[in-house]
C-alpha positions, -999 to 999 in steps of 0.1 A, spaced: 41 577 277 61 607 268 91 593 261 82 564 245 62 596 224 99 610 216 119 576 208 90 568 183 80 601 166 98 609 133 110 578 107 106 552 145 149 546 139 153 574 165 160 548 191 185 526 165 204 564 163 203 562 203 218 532 200 244 540 177 252 572 199 258 548 227 275 525 217 300 553 198 307 561 229 311 540 259 321 507 233 351 531 210 366 546 240 363 514 261 381 491 239 400 514 217 412 541 243 403 540 279 426 512 284 453 524 275 445 560 295 444 539 326 476 517 327 492 549 319 479 561 346 481 536 370 513 522 361 537 557 351 566 538 358 562 509 335 561 531 307 592 530 283 593 557 250 578 531 226 553 525 255 546 561 251 540 566 213 524 535 211 493 548 241 497 580 224 489 565 193 460 539 201 442 569 218 447 590 190 433 573 167 402 558 193 392 592 195 391 600 160 367 570 156 350 581 184 343 614 172 338 600 139 308 575 148 297 603 178 292 630 146 276 599 123 251 588 149 238 627 160 235 633 120 211 602 119 194 614 149 184 644 135 173 627 102 152 604 116 135 627 145 100 645 139 111 665 166 98 664 202 65 650 193 70 645 156 39 624 149 30 593 154 59 559 143 59 557 104 73 521 100 63 500 78 44 470 84 72 440 76 54 408 84 18 392 85 5 366 70 -30 381 63 -19 412 44 -16 405 5 16 421 6 33 392 28 47 366 10 37 340 30 3 350 15 11 358 -17 27 318 -22 -8 306 -2 7 296 25 -16 292 55 -3 291 88 -35 286 108 -33 251 105 1 253 133 -27 268 158 
């Protein structure tokens, strides 16, 4: 219950921010620079000067991309968080056939015949 209240506090985009943070760290590291680092660590005898340059370039660029993603995700989390218990979820109601603002309701489409 406590974790749920924390995740839906603020604007409701806290979960999305956490997903982007985990992607910024995990996906970037596993895609851009950890393969190069692990190859260099496991097979140092195969490293020519050209390979070392290429691996260093990819590792540095991957690290820059990861830091940018982490900074963006943390900024998004700070913006959307309402504190530990910053209130109830403030997600807008997006779809309801019985809501007068819903396009299906406005168009006169009645879904009761499908039930």
